[in-house]
C-alpha positions in Angstrom: -57.8 3.6 -16.7 -59.2 1.4 -14.0 -60.3 2.7 -10.6 -57.4 0.9 -9.1 -54.9 2.7 -11.4 -56.5 6.0 -10.7 -56.3 5.6 -6.9 -52.8 4.1 -6.9 -51.0 6.2 -9.6 -52.5 9.6 -10.1 -52.2 13.2 -9.3 -55.5 14.6 -7.8 -55.9 18.4 -7.3 -58.9 20.1 -6.0 -59.4 23.9 -6.4 -62.2 26.3 -5.9 -62.3 29.3 -8.3 -64.3 32.5 -7.8 -65.9 32.0 -11.2 -69.1 30.7 -12.7 -68.9 27.1 -13.8 -69.4 27.9 -17.5 -66.3 30.2 -17.4 -64.2 27.4 -15.9 -65.5 25.0 -18.6 -64.5 27.5 -21.2 -61.0 27.6 -19.8 -60.6 23.9 -20.5 -62.4 23.8 -23.8 -61.6 27.0 -25.7 -58.0 27.1 -27.1 -57.7 30.9 -26.8 -58.2 30.6 -23.0 -56.4 27.2 -22.5 -53.2 28.7 -24.1 -53.2 31.5 -21.5 -53.0 29.3 -18.4 -51.9 25.8 -19.2 -48.4 24.6 -18.2 -46.1 25.5 -15.3 -44.6 28.9 -14.7 -42.4 29.9 -17.7 -44.2 27.8 -20.2 -46.1 29.1 -23.2 -48.6 27.2 -25.4 -48.0 28.1 -29.0 -50.3 25.4 -30.3 -53.6 24.2 -28.8 -55.8 22.3 -31.3 -58.9 21.1 -29.5 -61.8 19.3 -31.2 -63.9 19.0 -28.1 -66.3 16.2 -28.8 -66.2 12.5 -28.0 -63.5 11.0 -30.1 -62.2 14.5 -31.0 -58.5 14.9 -31.1 -56.3 17.4 -29.3 -52.8 18.4 -30.0 -50.9 20.7 -27.6 -47.4 22.2 -27.8 -45.8 23.5 -24.6 -42.7 25.5 -25.0 -40.3 26.1 -22.1 -36.7 27.3 -22.0 -36.4 26.9 -25.8 -37.7 23.3 -25.8 -41.0 22.2 -27.3 -43.0 19.3 -25.8 -45.9 18.0 -27.9 -48.8 15.9 -26.6 -51.8 14.4 -28.4 -54.9 12.9 -27.1 -58.6 12.1 -27.6 -61.6 13.3 -25.7 -63.4 10.4 -24.0 -66.0 12.1 -21.8 -67.8 15.4 -22.3 -70.6 16.5 -20.1 -70.8 20.3 -20.5 -70.0 22.3 -17.3 -69.7 19.0 -15.4 -67.1 16.5 -16.6 -64.3 16.4 -19.2 -61.8 13.6 -19.8 -59.1 13.1 -22.4 -56.2 10.9 -23.0 -52.7 12.3 -23.4 -49.5 10.9 -25.0 -46.2 12.4 -25.9 -45.8 13.1 -29.6 -43.7 14.8 -32.2 -44.8 18.0 -34.0 -46.6 15.9 -36.6 -48.9 14.2 -34.1 -47.0 10.9 -34.0 -46.8 9.2 -30.6 -43.3 9.1 -29.2 -42.2 6.8 -26.4 -41.6 8.5 -23.1 -38.1 7.1 -22.9 -37.3 8.7 -26.3 -38.3 12.1 -24.7 -36.0 11.6 -21.8 -38.6 10.5 -19.3 -37.7 8.0 -16.6 -38.4 4.3 -16.8 -41.9 3.5 -15.9 -43.4 6.7 -17.2 -46.6 5.8 -18.9 -47.1 6.1 -22.7 -50.7 7.2 -22.2 -52.3 9.0 -19.3 -55.8 10.4 -18.7 -56.9 13.8 -17.5 -60.3 14.0 -15.8 -61.8 17.3 -14.8 -64.9 17.3 -12.6 -66.7 20.6 -12.0 -69.3 21.5 -9.4 -71.3 24.8 -9.0 -71.1 25.9 -5.4 -73.1 29.0 -5.4 -71.5 31.1 -8.1 -68.0 29.6 -7.4 -66.7 26.5 -9.0 -65.2 23.5 -7.3 -62.8 21.7 -9.7 -61.2 18.3 -9.1 -58.6 17.4 -11.7 -57.3 13.8 -11.8 -54.2 13.0 -13.9 -54.5 9.2 -13.9 -51.4 7.2 -14.7 -49.0 9.8 -13.6 -46.2 8.1 -11.6 -45.9 9.1 -8.0 -43.2 11.8 -7.5 -43.2 12.7 -11.2 -43.5 16.4 -10.5 -46.8 16.7 -12.3 -48.6 17.9 -9.2 -46.2 20.9 -9.0 -46.7 21.7 -12.7 -50.5 21.4 -12.4 -50.6 23.6 -9.3 -48.6 26.3 -11.1 -51.0 26.1 -14.0 -54.0 26.4 -11.8 -52.4 29.5 -10.2 -52.1 30.9 -13.7 -55.7 30.0 -14.4 -56.8 31.9 -11.3 -54.9 35.0 -12.6 -56.3 34.6 -16.1 -59.8 34.6 -14.7 -59.1 38.1 -13.3 -58.4 39.3 -16.9 -61.6 37.8 -18.5 -64.1 38.5 -15.8 -65.2 35.5 -13.8 -68.9 36.2 -13.5 -71.7 36.3 -16.0 
């Protein structure tokens, strides 16, 4: 994604969590935690396969109202406790890329997007800036991400957010 694409067509959400930075990193990189918070309200994550290394693959299944939505991607940037980036494409349950139109998405919905997570330690709390580059304006992704981050904040209460 070019800087122009990121600034023009992306969802950017900044949150500060009352948690150590390594805990927030684990929420993004450990499947058992990721499954607990990812997705909007009402969604569950029955599958989260995450090979967190440059070039490593990821395959996620989000289930909501009896429907399953699969995505696949590849990790492109990994700087522990600082920056994580991965591509994301719609897929079938076998990991084959499926066109957005075949999944009922509106015209202009991108075949591949990129999620970039930047973390910063601010005195025992963590500032997170998540950019979902390539997401069309008005796609509703910001609402889903905000619901997910509310779930993340709740999940932090169950795991203990400090070392």
